[in-house]
Structures are given as structure tokens and as C-alpha cells.
TORGUZA-324710 format. One record per atom (N, C-alpha, C): residue in three letters; x, y, z. Coordinates in steps of 0.1 Angstrom, whole numbers, plus 5000, padded with zeros to 4 digits. Atoms other than C-alpha are relative to their C-alpha. Layout:
<rs>
ALAXYZ/...
</rs>
This chain:
<rs>
MET500150005015/MET187443550689/MET498949914995/LYS501150105005/LYS184343320688/LYS499250064989/ARG500849945010/ARG182443580668/ARG500850004987/ALA499149995012/ALA185443620644/ALA500149864994/ILE499950145005/ILE185743240641/ILE498749974992/ALA501350035008/ALA182043220630/ALA500150074987/HIS499949935013/HIS182843470603/HIS501049944991/ILE499150085008/ILE185743260592/ILE499449884994/ILE500650135004/ILE183742940590/ILE499050024988/THR501049975010/THR180943100569/THR500650014986/PRO499450005013/PRO183143200540/PRO500749874996/LEU499450135004/LEU184942870541/LEU498949904995/LEU501050085005/LEU181642690537/LEU499650044986/ALA500349955014/ALA180842920507/ALA501149954991/LEU498950055008/LEU184342830494/LEU499949864996/LEU500250155003/LEU183542460497/LEU499049984989/ALA501050015010/ALA180442510476/ALA500650044986/LEU499449965012/LEU182442700450/LEU501049894994/THR499050105004/THR185142430449/THR499449874995/ALA500650125004/ALA182742150445/ALA499650014985/CYS500449985014/CYS181742300411/CYS501050104993/HIS499149905005/HIS184942480402/HIS500350004986/HIS499750005014/HIS184942380366/HIS498849944993/ASP501150055007/ASP182442290339/ASP500349864995/VAL499650135005/VAL184441990328/VAL500549915012/GLU499550094990/GLU184941680350/GLU501349944995/TRP498750045004/TRP188641620347/TRP500249855001/PRO499850144999/PRO189641260339/PRO501249975010/ASP499050044991/ASP191841070363/ASP501249944992/ASP498750025007/ASP195041080342/ASP500950115002/PRO499149894997/PRO198141290344/PRO499650144995/VAL500549875005/VAL196741570322/VAL498850055008/GLY501249964992/GLY193341570340/GLY500450045014/ASN499649964987/ASN194941580374/ASN500850135001/PHE499349885001/PHE197341850364/PHE499050124998/GLU500949895003/GLU194542070350/GLU499150035012/ALA500849984988/ALA192342010380/ALA500750085011/LEU499249934990/LEU195142120403/LEU500250144997/TRP499849865004/TRP195942430383/TRP498850085001/GLN501249925000/GLN192342540380/GLN499450025014/VAL500549974986/VAL191342500417/VAL500850115006/LEU499149894995/LEU194342720426/LEU499650134992/ASP500349885008/ASP193442960398/ASP498850075005/GLU501349944996/GLU189943010411/GLU500050045015/HIS500249994985/HIS190543000449/HIS501250055007/TYR498849964992/TYR194143090458/TYR500050155002/SER500249874995/SER194543420476/SER501150104996/PHE498949915001/PHE197943570468/PHE500750024987/PHE499449995013/PHE198543580431/PHE500550144998/ALA499649865002/ALA198643960429/ALA501050045010/TYR499049964990/TYR200444010462/TYR501449954997/LYS498750065003/LYS203243770451/LYS500450024986/ASN499649975014/ASN203243890415/ASN500249874992/VAL499850125007/VAL202743540402/VAL499050004988/ASP500750015012/ASP201643500366/ASP499649854998/TRP500450144999/TRP199643180370/TRP499749944986/ASP500150055013/ASP198843150333/ASP501349964994/GLU498650045004/GLU202543160325/GLU500549885006/VAL499650124993/VAL203142900351/VAL499349884994/HIS500750115006/HIS200442680335/HIS500749964986/THR499450025013/THR202042720300/THR501349925002/ARG498650064999/ARG205542630313/ARG499949865005/TYR500050144994/TYR204542320334/TYR499149914991/ARG500950095008/ARG201742190311/ARG500849944988/ALA499250055011/ALA204342150283/ALA500749875004/ARG499250124995/ARG206041880305/ARG499149895005/VAL501050104995/VAL202841680313/VAL499649914988/GLY500450105009/GLY202141360294/GLY499349895006/ASN500850114994/ASN199741070300/ASN500949885002/GLY499150114997/GLY202740840300/GLY500850025012/MET499249974987/MET204140990332/MET499649905011/THR500350074988/THR204340790363/THR499450095011/GLN500649924989/GLN202540900395/GLN501050085007/THR498949934993/THR205840990411/THR500550124991/GLU499649895008/GLU206841200381/GLU499050125000/LEU501049905000/LEU203541380380/LEU499950075014/PHE500049944987/PHE203641440418/PHE501150105001/ASP498849914999/ASP207141590416/ASP499850134991/LEU500249885008/LEU206141820387/LEU499050095006/CYS501149924994/CYS202941940404/CYS500550075012/GLY499549944988/GLY204741990436/GLY501050124997/ASN499249895004/ASN207342210419/ASN499250114995/MET500849895005/MET204642410402/MET499450075012/LEU500549934988/LEU203142480437/LEU501050085007/LYS499049934994/LYS206442600449/LYS500250144994/GLU500049875007/GLU206142890424/GLU499250105009/LEU500849914991/LEU203643030450/LEU500750055012/ARG499249974989/ARG206243050477/ARG499150015013/ASP501050004990/ASP203642950503/ASP500149885008/GLY499950124991/GLY204142730533/GLY498749935003/HIS501450064998/HIS200342670535/HIS499649924988/THR500450065012/THR200342520500/THR500749874998/ASN499450145001/ASN200942140498/ASN499249914991/LEU500750115007/LEU200141860475/LEU500249875009/ILE500050114990/ILE199341550497/ILE499649874993/ALA500350145005/ALA199541190484/ALA500449905010/SER499750114990/SER199940860501/SER501549985002/HIS498650034999/HIS203640850493/HIS500950135003/ASP499249894997/ASP204741210499/ASP499150135002/VAL500649874998/VAL203841570508/VAL500950114994/SER499249895005/SER205141860487/SER500050125010/ARG500049894990/ARG206142170507/ARG500950114995/TYR499149895002/TYR207642510506/TYR500150065014/TRP499849964986/TRP209042580541/TRP501250105000/ILE498949895001/ILE210942910542/ILE501049995011/TRP499150004989/TRP212442840576/TRP501149904998/GLU498950095003/GLU214542560561/GLU501250074994/GLN499049935007/GLN216542830543/GLN500750105009/PHE499549904991/PHE217443040574/PHE500649945012/PRO499550054987/PRO219343000607/PRO498949965009/VAL501050054991/VAL217442800632/VAL499750105012/ASN500249904989/ASN217943060660/ASN499249955012/TYR500750064988/TYR216642820687/TYR500749875003/ASP499550124995/ASP218142550708/ASP499449975013/GLU500850024988/GLU215842410734/GLU501049945011/ARG499150054990/ARG218642220752/ARG500850115007/ILE499349894994/ILE220642540758/ILE499250075010/ILE500949934990/ILE217642700775/ILE499749915012/ASP500350104989/ASP216742390795/ASP501249995010/GLU498950034992/GLU220242340807/GLU500650135007/HIS499249884995/HIS221842690811/HIS499150115005/TYR500849894995/TYR218842910818/TYR498949955010/LEU501050064991/LEU216142680834/LEU500649905010/HIS499350104992/HIS218642440849/HIS499249875002/PHE500950115000/PHE216242160841/PHE498950015011/ASP500949984989/ASP213942310867/ASP498950094996/TYR501149925005/TYR210742430852/TYR498749935001/LYS501450064999/LYS206942380853/LYS499550004986/ARG500650025013/ARG204742280824/ARG498549995002/ALA501450015000/ALA201042330818/ALA499450044986/SER500649975013/SER198842330786/SER501150024989/GLY499049985010/GLY201942290765/GLY501050115002/ILE499249884997/ILE203642590781/ILE501049975011/LYS498950024990/LYS207042560798/LYS500350135006/TYR499849874994/TYR207542830824/TYR500850005013/GLN499249984988/GLN209742960852/GLN500450145001/ILE499549874999/ILE211143280866/ILE501549995000/LEU498550005002/LEU214743350855/LEU500650105010/PRO499349904992/PRO217343550874/PRO499650144995/ASP500549865003/ASP216743930874/ASP498550015000/ASN501550004998/ASN213143840882/ASN499250024987/ILE500749995013/ILE212043800846/ILE499449864998/GLY500750125003/GLY209443540838/GLY500349954986/TYR499750065013/TYR209943300809/TYR498949894998/MET500950115004/MET207343090791/MET500249974985/HIS499850055014/HIS207842880759/HIS498749924996/TYR501250075006/TYR204742780739/TYR500449944987/GLY499450065011/GLY205842530713/GLY499049964989/ASP501050055010/ASP202542450694/ASP498750065003/PHE501449944999/PHE199342650689/PHE498949904997/SER501050115001/SER197642320682/SER499749945014/THR500250054987/THR197942240719/THR499150105007/SER501049914994/SER194842390736/SER500550055014/ILE499649944988/ILE195442630764/ILE498850015009/GLY501149994991/GLY193142580794/GLY500050135008/GLU500149874993/GLU191942900810/GLU500549995014/GLY499550034986/GLY192542750845/GLY501549995000/ASN498550025001/ASN196042640835/ASN500750134998/LEU499449875003/LEU196742980821/LEU500050105012/ASP500149924988/ASP195543150853/ASP501149955010/LEU498950054992/LEU197942920872/LEU501350044996/ILE498749965005/ILE200843000850/ILE500350155003/LEU499849854998/LEU200343380852/LEU500050035015/SER499949984986/SER199743360889/SER501449975005/GLN498650044996/GLN203143190893/GLN501050114995/LEU499149905005/LEU204743460871/LEU499650145003/ALA500549874996/ALA202843750886/ALA501050095007/THR499049924993/THR205743850908/THR501250054992/ALA498949965009/ALA208143880879/ALA499850154995/ASP500149865005/ASP208944240868/ASP499750014985/ALA500249995015/ALA208744150831/ALA499949854996/LEU500350145004/LEU207943840810/LEU500649994985/ILE499550045013/ILE209543670780/ILE499049884995/ILE500850105006/ILE207143470757/ILE500849954988/ASP499250065010/ASP209143230735/ASP499249924991/VAL500850085009/VAL207343110704/VAL500949964988/ARG499150055011/ARG210443010683/ARG499749864998/ASN500350135005/ASN209842700663/ASN498649955003/ASN501450044999/ASN206142710669/ASN499450014987/GLY500550005014/GLY204742610636/GLY498650034998/GLY501349955002/GLY201242730642/GLY499049905007/GLY501150094994/GLY197842560650/GLY498750084999/LEU501349945000/LEU194542710661/LEU500050145004/LEU500249864997/LEU193543070660/LEU499350035013/THR500749994987/THR191343020690/THR501150005011/ASN499050004990/ASN194542950710/ASN500850145000/VAL499449875001/VAL196043280697/VAL499150105008/GLU500849914993/GLU193043460711/GLU500149985015/THR500050034985/THR193143280745/THR501350065006/LEU498849944994/LEU196743390750/LEU500150154999/VAL499949865001/VAL196643740736/VAL499150075010/LYS500949924991/LYS193643840757/LYS500450015014/ARG499449984986/ARG195743800789/ARG500950125000/PHE499049895001/PHE197944090777/PHE499450134995/ILE500749875004/ILE195244350769/ILE499050035011/ASP501049954990/ASP193044560791/ASP498850074994/LYS501149945007/LYS190644690765/LYS499849934987/ARG500350065013/ARG188944580733/ARG501150044990/THR498849985008/THR191844540708/THR499749954986/HIS500150055014/HIS191744530670/HIS501149904997/ALA499150115002/ALA193444210660/ALA500449984985/GLY499750015014/GLY193244230622/GLY498749994992/ALA501150015009/ALA190944160593/ALA500149884992/ILE500150135007/ILE189843850574/ILE499250034987/THR500649985013/THR188943850537/THR499849864993/HIS500250125007/HIS187543570515/HIS499750024986/LYS500349995014/LYS187143500478/LYS498549994998/LYS501550005003/LYS183643570464/LYS499849964986/GLY500150045013/GLY184343460429/GLY501349944994/PRO498850085005/PRO186843270406/PRO501150094995/GLY499049925004/GLY188743580395/GLY501150035010/HIS498949984990/HIS192143650411/HIS499850125009/ASP500349884992/ASP190843980424/ASP498650005006/ASP501450014995/ASP187343860434/ASP500049985015/PHE500050014986/PHE187543940471/PHE498850085006/ALA501049934992/ALA184744040496/ALA500750115008/GLN499449904991/GLN185244340518/GLN500649935013/PRO499450054987/PRO187544270548/PRO499150015012/TYR500850004987/TYR185944180581/TYR501050025011/ASP499249974988/ASP187644350611/ASP499649915012/TYR500450084988/TYR187844130642/TYR500850065012/TYR499549944988/TYR188644230678/TYR500149895011/PHE499950084988/PHE189844060710/PHE499550085012/GLU500449944987/GLU188244140744/GLU501049955011/PRO499250054989/PRO190244120776/PRO499349885007/ALA500550124993/ALA189843790795/ALA499350035012/LYS500849964989/LYS187043870818/LYS500149895012/GLY500050094989/GLY187443720853/GLY501249925001/HIS498850085000/HIS190943590846/HIS501250095002/ILE498749934997/ILE194543690854/ILE500650064988/HIS499349945011/HIS196243940831/HIS501450035004/TYR498649954998/TYR199844040827/TYR500250124991/LEU499949885007/LEU200344400817/LEU501350075002/LYS498749944999/LYS203944460826/LYS500849984987/PRO499250025013/PRO206744470799/PRO500149864996/VAL500050145006/VAL206744170776/VAL501050004988/VAL499350025013/VAL209244050750/VAL499649874994/VAL500450135007/VAL208143790724/VAL501249964992/LEU498950055008/LEU210943580709/LEU499549924988/ALA500550065012/ALA210343470673/ALA501249964991/ASN499050035010/ASN212343300645/ASN499249964987/ARG500650045012/ARG211643170610/ARG499149885001/GLY500950114997/GLY209942870625/GLY498750045006/SER501349954994/SER207243090640/SER499050024988/PHE500850005012/PHE204643020613/PHE498549995002/SER501550025000/SER200943040605/SER499350075012/ALA500749934989/ALA198943100637/ALA501050075009/THR498949934992/THR202243190655/THR500350134993/ASN499849875007/ASN202843450628/ASN498950105003/ASN501249924996/ASN199343580636/ASN500250065014/PHE499849964986/PHE200143590673/PHE501050115001/VAL499049904999/VAL203343780668/VAL499650144994/SER500449875006/SER201744040645/SER499050075009/ILE500949934991/ILE199044110671/ILE500750055012/MET499249964988/MET201444120701/MET500950124997/LYS499249895004/LYS203644360682/LYS499350135001/SER500849885000/SER200844610681/SER499750055014/LEU500249964987/LEU200644620719/LEU501150095006/PRO499049904996/PRO202444910736/PRO501149955009/GLN499150054990/GLN204144710763/GLN500949884994/VAL499450125006/VAL205444440739/VAL501150044990/THR498949985010/THR208844420720/THR500249864994/ILE499750125007/ILE209544150694/ILE501549994997/VAL498650025001/VAL213044010695/VAL500349874993/GLY499650125007/GLY214843760672/GLY500050024985/ASP500050005015/ASP214243690635/ASP498650034995/THR501349995006/THR211443760611/THR499349875001/THR500850124999/THR208643510615/THR499949934986/GLY500050085012/GLY208043240589/GLY498850044990/GLY501149955008/GLY204843410576/GLY498849905000/GLY501150095001/GLY201743220565/GLY498750075006/CYS501249934994/CYS198743460569/CYS498749974992/GLY501250045006/GLY196243280547/GLY499449885006/LEU500650124995/LEU193743040562/LEU500049894990/PRO499950115010/PRO194342700545/PRO498649934998/PHE501250085005/PHE191642510526/PHE500549884992/THR499550125007/THR191842160511/THR498949964989/SER500850055011/SER190442030478/SER500649874995/GLU499650135005/GLU190741690461/GLU500149994985/LEU499850025014/LEU192041590427/LEU499349874996/PRO500750125004/PRO190441310406/PRO500749875004/ASN499350124996/ASN193141060416/ASN500149985016/GLY500050014986/GLY192541120453/GLY501050095008/TRP499149914993/TRP195441350460/TRP499350125005/ARG500649884995/ARG194641650481/ARG501050124999/VAL499249885000/VAL195842000477/VAL499550105011/ARG500249914990/ARG196042240506/ARG500650144996/PHE499549875005/PHE196342610499/PHE499450125008/SER500549884993/SER195842960513/SER498750064993/SER501249965006/SER192243070508/SER499550135005/CYS500649884994/CYS191343360531/CYS501250085006/PRO499049924995/PRO193943630537/PRO499650075014/ILE500249934987/ILE194343770573/ILE501050115001/THR499049894997/THR195944110578/THR500250025014/GLY499849974986/GLY197444220610/GLY499350135004/PRO500749884995/PRO196244510632/PRO500350134992/ASP499649895007/ASP198144750610/ASP499450004985/GLY500650015013/GLY196144640579/GLY500949944990/GLN499050065009/GLN199244470563/GLN499949855000/LEU499850145001/LEU199544120550/LEU501449965006/THR498750054995/THR202243920568/THR500349864994/GLU499750135007/GLU202443630543/GLU501549975000/PHE498550025000/PHE206243680542/PHE500650025013/GLY499550004987/GLY206543720579/GLY499950145007/VAL500149884992/VAL206543980607/VAL501450035005/GLU498649964997/GLU209844170612/GLU500050035015/PRO499849974986/PRO211144190648/PRO500350155002/ASP499649874996/ASP211544520666/ASP501550015002/VAL498550014998/VAL215144410675/VAL500449874993/LYS499550115007/LYS216844180650/LYS501249945007/VAL498950074993/VAL219143920667/VAL500149864994/ASP499750145004/ASP220743590655/ASP500849945011/ILE499150074991/ILE222343330678/ILE501349984994/THR498750015006/THR226043350672/THR500649865004/ASP499350124998/ASP228243040670/ASP500850005013/GLN499249994988/GLN230443170698/GLN499149995012/ASP500950014988/ASP227443210722/ASP499549865001/ARG500550144999/ARG226042870713/ARG501149915006/ALA498950094995/ALA229442710720/ALA500250015015/ARG499849994986/ARG229442850755/ARG498750005008/GLY501350034994/GLY225842760762/GLY499150125002/HIS500849884999/HIS224243100756/HIS499150014988/ASP501049965010/ASP221143200736/ASP500150154998/THR499849865003/THR222043530720/THR498750085000/ILE501349935001/ILE218343620714/ILE499450015014/LEU500650004987/LEU217243530749/LEU500850105009/ASP499249904992/ASP220243730764/ASP499650144996/ARG500449865003/ARG219244040744/ARG498650035006/ALA501349984994/ALA215644000756/ALA500150045014/ILE499849974985/ILE216743990792/ILE500650145002/GLN499449875000/GLN218944290786/GLN499050114998/ILE501049905003/ILE216144490771/ILE499050025012/LEU501049994989/LEU213744410800/LEU500750055013/VAL499349954988/VAL216344480827/VAL500250154999/ASN499849865002/ASN217044820811/ASN498750085001/GLN501249934999/GLN213344900812/GLN499550015015/GLN500450004986/GLN213044840850/GLN500550135007/
</rs>
């Protein structure tokens, strides 16, 4: 994805130039000025107003009426943080020295993952780990790997070692539950081991002007198979939950398009906009979605990728040390053999 990454960086640099002069007025460092600066940088550069049917002018009217220069910093932060929640976006945060506002959809849904159950009852505390990936071969000759953070770089040599160890397995489970995202380059590194031809991975779009609909034409990007490295082309199940966010959401959307892959578990947490950061007059930073990324099917996955097989962990299974989602994945793969 190196070529694709270059095309991501270029529009972000252009976005930086736009943000540096995003208004004609230099907002004062007071509650009103900071509120207006926050509202306007989102107004000019946020990506999903139309997609989410958000009337940002109406939001301005409603929240501006509550802003006064006699407010404390804490009161202003709470009000601005609540305004940002109107966007329903896990990539949009107000960041101050004392707090970070957030909208994390996975807090509202079942966790659907318990690492201790897997370690104790499936791996029996006997597993290998490399490049942040926990892996082992389960009974029924099914490989299992859990990747918990796309911020952890995957070494190509380590990945060769992992896949060589799992090569004798008849099928593979890739568990990315509770993986909150990280680097798109790690998505590419992992996906390219499960393809044998040039594969359309999605499209990237960036803002070209301050209007809500001022977008450039989407840029399609592709992944190439990992040349000279080990591939795994047998049946694969990817396990996801609401904690599978951002880069992990992107990973699941791409893997879902592959013919040998089945997605099992819950809808992912979403987050398909590349985040960008701007600064307010008082030094607070705002992080928000700037460049939408569509999946291979051309659809936005801001609200998540639905699984092929929807499963929740039941209380009864959890009590007896079973992971309902993992059990269903094993059943699916055994039936395919």
C-alpha cells in the first residue's frame, strides 16, 4: 500500500494548508472564540455531515446559545465535547490537558470477547507470540491467531514464521476482537498474505474545499500479494466485535471481500475516516475524520462492517469457559473440510 499511502499523505498536507487559514477572523482565546474556532474547523473539513444527516448549522445555533465568556474551562470543554458527540464519530475527540472527549460506540454493546477464556480453555496457556500476534493450532487442526493492536508493527520475517507454523492447519481463525486500530500499513502487511492476485482494497477521498460536499474524486487503491513470502489461501474466519475499530474496521472490510474468508461475531465499531488534528486558540486540539475510505464494495463503513454470521457470547457459555463466537467459527471451518 506504499503508493496508496503516498496518495493519503498528499491530500493531508493540502488539508493542513487549508486548516492553517480556515477562517478570515483570528478567533480570540476566550470561550466564544474557542467555540467558534472549533465549530468552523469542523464545518470546513469534517467528512460525514451528509452521510450522517447532521445539520451542523442547527447544532451551532443550539450550542452557541449556551456559550458565555464567563464559563470556566471545564464547562466549555464539556459543552464542546457534547457538541462533537452529535457527529457520532469515534475518530472525533477534543483533547485538553485535563480530559479527552469521546464517542466510543463499543461502550454501548456487549463486549463479546474474553481473553482469559481463550488463553485458559482453548490455548491452555500454551501459545506463541510474535509481532503482537498470539498464535497456536487448536484441536480439529485449525490455526488461531489473535492480533490485538494494528499499532504494533508486523515484521515480514515474523509473519513468515507465524504462517509457516500454521501452514499445516486445515483452516485459520484470525481474531481481531478488541483491536482498536492503528496503522493502515499493518493492514496491508497482513491482508497481502491472504491474496494471490492484485486485489482492490477500497478508495480514498479528500476534501478539496470548505463546503460540506467539496470532495475530490475517489482514488482507488490496491494490494499486491506478498512477493517472496508465505501465503495462506485455505479457508479463513475473521472474528470481530464492536471493539474492532478504525484500521481494524478497514481490515475486516477488505477481508470480507475475499472468497475464502467468513466474518463471524458482531458488527465492527466503524471508523472509516482518516483522522486529522487541528488546534484551537487556547491550545486544545481537536481530532476529526477528514478523508473517507470506502471498502472494496464502494460503501462507507463509518458505522461498521456487518459479519457474515452474527454471534454473541452467551452468559451460559461464558460461565462454562466457552467463547460462543470462537465455537461457531470452529464449527464453520470443520464443516468446510
